[in-house]
Residue frames as a rotation matrix with the C-alpha (Angstrom) as fourth column:
MET 1
0.840 -0.417 -0.347 -14.73
-0.448 -0.172 -0.877 -18.02
0.306 0.892 -0.332 -4.68
THR 2
0.601 -0.733 0.318 -11.60
0.141 0.489 0.861 -20.13
-0.787 -0.472 0.398 -4.77
ILE 3
0.527 -0.559 -0.640 -8.41
-0.849 -0.312 -0.426 -19.79
0.039 0.768 -0.639 -6.76
ASP 4
0.812 -0.147 0.565 -7.11
-0.016 0.962 0.273 -23.20
-0.584 -0.231 0.778 -7.74
ASP 5
0.742 -0.531 0.409 -4.64
0.570 0.179 -0.802 -22.20
0.352 0.828 0.436 -10.45
LYS 6
0.139 -0.797 -0.588 -1.13
0.873 -0.182 0.452 -21.13
-0.467 -0.577 0.670 -9.42
LYS 7
-0.712 -0.421 0.562 -0.85
0.669 -0.650 0.361 -18.54
0.213 0.633 0.744 -12.20
GLU 8
0.160 0.863 0.480 -4.25
0.401 -0.501 0.767 -17.09
0.902 0.070 -0.426 -11.31
MET 9
0.742 0.040 -0.670 -3.17
0.669 -0.120 0.734 -16.78
-0.051 -0.992 -0.116 -7.66
GLU 10
-0.321 -0.933 -0.162 0.08
0.869 -0.358 0.342 -15.12
-0.377 -0.031 0.926 -8.68
ASP 11
-0.521 0.218 0.825 -1.82
0.516 -0.690 0.508 -12.64
0.680 0.690 0.247 -10.87
PHE 12
0.579 0.814 -0.052 -4.22
0.470 -0.280 0.837 -11.92
0.667 -0.509 -0.544 -8.00
LEU 13
0.535 -0.432 -0.726 -1.43
0.764 -0.118 0.634 -11.33
-0.360 -0.894 0.268 -5.49
ARG 14
-0.572 -0.776 0.267 0.60
0.812 -0.489 0.318 -9.16
-0.116 0.399 0.910 -7.88
GLY 15
-0.235 0.576 0.783 -2.46
0.398 -0.678 0.618 -6.98
0.887 0.457 -0.070 -8.38
LEU 16
0.749 0.623 -0.227 -3.18
0.399 -0.150 0.905 -6.76
0.529 -0.768 -0.360 -4.67
LEU 17
0.709 -0.551 -0.440 0.28
0.475 -0.089 0.875 -6.33
-0.521 -0.830 0.199 -3.17
THR 18
0.736 -0.582 -0.346 3.27
-0.671 -0.697 -0.254 -4.14
-0.093 0.419 -0.903 -3.89
PRO 19
0.447 -0.652 -0.613 6.52
-0.152 0.620 -0.770 -5.81
0.881 0.437 0.178 -4.99
ALA 20
-0.546 -0.664 0.510 7.94
-0.601 -0.114 -0.791 -5.16
0.584 -0.739 -0.337 -1.50
GLU 21
0.059 0.661 0.748 4.92
-0.952 0.263 -0.156 -6.79
-0.300 -0.703 0.645 0.14
LEU 22
0.846 0.202 -0.493 5.28
-0.410 0.837 -0.362 -9.82
0.339 0.509 0.791 -2.14
GLU 23
-0.040 -0.965 -0.259 8.91
-0.252 0.261 -0.932 -10.14
0.967 0.028 -0.254 -1.08
GLU 24
-0.507 -0.144 0.850 7.85
-0.833 -0.173 -0.526 -10.15
0.223 -0.974 -0.032 2.59
ILE 25
0.507 0.849 -0.147 5.46
-0.775 0.524 0.352 -13.12
0.376 -0.064 0.924 2.31
PRO 26
0.330 -0.381 -0.864 8.04
0.177 0.924 -0.340 -15.91
0.927 -0.041 0.372 2.85
GLN 27
-0.750 -0.647 0.139 9.49
0.020 -0.232 -0.973 -14.09
0.661 -0.727 0.187 5.85
ARG 28
-0.306 0.729 0.612 6.05
-0.928 -0.372 -0.021 -13.49
0.212 -0.574 0.791 7.35
LEU 29
0.639 0.500 -0.585 5.25
-0.418 0.864 0.282 -17.18
0.646 0.064 0.761 6.92
GLN 30
-0.139 -0.795 -0.591 8.50
0.315 0.530 -0.787 -18.07
0.939 -0.296 0.177 8.63
ILE 31
-0.711 -0.043 0.702 7.57
-0.554 -0.582 -0.596 -15.82
0.434 -0.812 0.389 11.56
VAL 32
0.269 0.919 0.287 4.28
-0.944 0.193 0.268 -17.64
0.191 -0.343 0.920 12.07
VAL 33
0.571 -0.109 -0.814 5.87
-0.066 0.982 -0.177 -21.07
0.818 0.155 0.553 11.66
ARG 34
-0.516 -0.846 -0.136 8.54
0.134 0.077 -0.988 -20.28
0.846 -0.528 0.074 14.23
LEU 35
-0.509 0.425 0.749 5.92
-0.835 -0.454 -0.310 -19.00
0.208 -0.783 0.586 16.67
LEU 36
0.593 0.774 -0.223 3.90
-0.719 0.633 0.287 -22.17
0.363 -0.010 0.932 16.17
LYS 37
0.280 -0.587 -0.760 7.03
0.196 0.810 -0.553 -24.20
0.940 0.006 0.342 16.90
GLY 38
0.720 0.137 -0.680 7.33
0.672 0.107 0.733 -22.45
0.173 -0.985 -0.015 20.26
GLU 39
-0.447 -0.880 0.162 10.00
0.804 -0.474 -0.360 -19.80
0.393 -0.031 0.919 19.70
THR 40
0.023 0.403 -0.915 9.49
0.713 -0.648 -0.267 -16.64
-0.700 -0.646 -0.303 21.69
GLN 41
0.911 0.357 0.209 8.73
0.403 -0.657 -0.637 -13.40
-0.090 0.664 -0.742 19.90
ARG 42
0.640 -0.732 -0.234 12.15
-0.590 -0.663 0.461 -12.04
-0.492 -0.157 -0.856 20.80
GLN 43
-0.169 -0.692 0.702 13.89
0.064 0.703 0.708 -15.19
-0.983 0.165 -0.074 19.51
VAL 44
0.366 0.393 0.843 12.00
0.842 0.245 -0.480 -14.98
-0.396 0.886 -0.241 16.22
ALA 45
0.992 0.021 -0.124 12.84
-0.020 -0.947 -0.321 -11.29
-0.124 0.321 -0.939 15.79
ALA 46
0.308 -0.951 -0.008 16.52
-0.626 -0.209 0.752 -11.90
-0.717 -0.227 -0.660 16.51
ASN 47
-0.180 -0.389 0.903 16.81
0.268 0.864 0.426 -15.06
-0.947 0.319 -0.051 14.38
LEU 48
0.280 0.380 0.882 15.11
0.935 0.101 -0.340 -13.51
-0.218 0.920 -0.327 11.35
GLY 49
-0.750 -0.650 -0.117 16.45
0.621 -0.755 0.212 -9.99
-0.226 0.086 0.970 11.76
VAL 50
-0.222 0.763 0.607 13.01
0.467 -0.463 0.753 -8.37
0.856 0.450 -0.253 11.86
GLY 51
-0.635 0.041 0.771 11.45
-0.520 -0.761 -0.388 -5.91
0.571 -0.647 0.505 14.23
LEU 52
-0.957 0.287 -0.036 9.66
0.201 0.570 -0.797 -7.10
-0.208 -0.770 -0.603 17.31
ALA 53
-0.358 0.869 -0.341 6.52
-0.585 -0.494 -0.643 -5.24
-0.728 -0.031 0.685 16.15
THR 54
-0.239 0.221 -0.946 6.40
-0.901 0.312 0.300 -7.38
0.361 0.924 0.125 13.00
VAL 55
-0.817 -0.114 -0.565 6.61
0.044 0.965 -0.258 -10.56
0.574 -0.235 -0.784 15.06
THR 56
-0.846 0.531 -0.059 4.05
-0.007 -0.122 -0.993 -9.24
-0.534 -0.839 0.107 17.54
ARG 57
-0.245 0.771 -0.588 1.61
-0.941 -0.335 -0.048 -8.69
-0.234 0.542 0.807 14.69
GLY 58
-0.350 0.057 -0.935 1.97
-0.495 0.836 0.236 -12.32
0.795 0.546 -0.264 13.66
ALA 59
-0.942 -0.033 -0.333 1.57
0.253 0.581 -0.773 -13.46
0.219 -0.813 -0.539 17.26
ARG 60
-0.654 0.748 -0.111 -1.57
-0.453 -0.506 -0.734 -11.35
-0.605 -0.430 0.670 17.67
GLU 61
-0.106 0.608 -0.787 -3.10
-0.967 0.121 0.224 -12.87
0.231 0.785 0.575 14.53
LEU 62
-0.635 -0.157 -0.756 -2.30
-0.053 0.986 -0.160 -16.36
0.771 -0.061 -0.634 15.82
LYS 63
-0.955 0.271 -0.125 -3.99
0.139 0.032 -0.990 -15.48
-0.264 -0.962 -0.068 19.10
ASN 64
-0.364 0.849 -0.384 -7.03
-0.744 -0.513 -0.428 -14.27
-0.560 0.130 0.819 17.12
GLY 65
0.232 0.493 0.838 -7.34
-0.052 0.867 -0.496 -17.69
-0.971 0.071 0.227 15.47
ARG 66
0.651 -0.053 -0.757 -5.72
-0.744 -0.243 -0.622 -16.95
-0.151 0.969 -0.197 12.13
PHE 67
-0.239 -0.857 -0.457 -3.42
-0.948 0.308 -0.083 -19.30
0.212 0.413 -0.886 10.20
LYS 68
0.428 0.477 0.767 -5.50
-0.644 0.757 -0.111 -22.43
-0.634 -0.446 0.632 10.78
ILE 69
0.956 -0.071 -0.285 -4.13
-0.192 0.584 -0.789 -23.90
0.222 0.809 0.545 7.57
LEU 70
0.047 -0.998 0.030 -0.55
-0.614 -0.052 -0.787 -23.45
0.788 0.019 -0.616 8.80
ARG 71
-0.129 -0.021 0.991 -1.44
-0.942 0.316 -0.116 -25.15
-0.311 -0.949 -0.060 12.06
ARG 72
0.789 0.494 0.366 -2.82
-0.346 0.849 -0.399 -28.12
-0.508 0.188 0.840 10.10
LEU 73
0.838 -0.472 -0.274 0.04
-0.161 0.267 -0.950 -28.26
0.521 0.840 0.148 7.61
LEU 74
-0.050 -0.892 0.450 2.69
-0.850 -0.198 -0.488 -27.91
0.524 -0.407 -0.748 10.29
GLY 75
0.304 0.257 -0.917 1.23
0.071 0.954 0.290 -30.84
0.950 -0.153 0.272 12.20
GLY 76
0.976 0.216 0.032 1.89
-0.031 -0.007 0.999 -31.82
0.216 -0.976 0.000 15.77
ARG 77
0.575 -0.807 -0.136 5.61
0.744 0.447 0.497 -32.46
-0.340 -0.387 0.857 15.48
GLY 78
0.461 -0.391 -0.797 6.68
-0.191 -0.920 0.341 -29.20
-0.867 -0.005 -0.499 13.86
ASN 79
-0.246 -0.554 0.796 7.51
0.714 0.452 0.535 -30.74
-0.656 0.699 0.284 10.51
LEU 80
-0.529 -0.096 -0.843 7.57
-0.268 -0.924 0.273 -28.59
-0.805 0.371 0.463 7.41
LYS 81
-0.326 0.512 0.795 4.79
0.816 0.576 -0.037 -30.06
-0.477 0.637 -0.606 5.27
TRP 82
0.565 0.595 -0.572 3.70
0.304 -0.794 -0.526 -26.48
-0.767 0.123 -0.629 4.67
ARG 83
-0.297 -0.764 -0.573 6.75
-0.361 -0.465 0.808 -25.87
-0.884 0.447 -0.138 2.45
ARG 84
-0.834 0.046 0.550 5.41
0.460 0.608 0.647 -28.26
-0.305 0.792 -0.528 -0.16
PHE 85
0.150 0.989 -0.012 2.01
0.878 -0.139 -0.457 -26.60
-0.454 0.058 -0.889 -0.01
PHE 86
0.655 0.082 -0.751 3.51
-0.022 -0.992 -0.127 -23.19
-0.755 0.099 -0.648 -0.79
GLY 87
0.980 -0.199 0.012 5.76
0.034 0.108 -0.994 -24.55
0.197 0.974 0.112 -3.54
PHE 88
0.274 -0.931 0.242 9.04
-0.961 -0.273 0.036 -24.65
0.033 -0.243 -0.970 -1.63
GLU 89
0.194 -0.281 -0.940 11.21
-0.227 0.919 -0.322 -27.75
0.954 0.275 0.115 -1.74
ASP 90
0.986 0.102 0.135 11.66
-0.159 0.281 0.947 -29.82
0.059 -0.954 0.293 1.42
């Protein structure tokens, strides 16, 4: 199954996640992006004002092979092509 329609994806996520969890998605993405760019877990936590445990969770998922799409979209130079993919402006 794939969801190709933006409104369908939004409906799916709103049904699956709480409003607070939806609000956390951009910050969680930023955690992973910063880790992929080489920031330490402590730097990410301090720069984003989040707990170290939250950052550690993202780091553990990276270590487990998650976020392949972010690795591809981020590219080798750390550019932010991923922002366009998720509907953010560059």
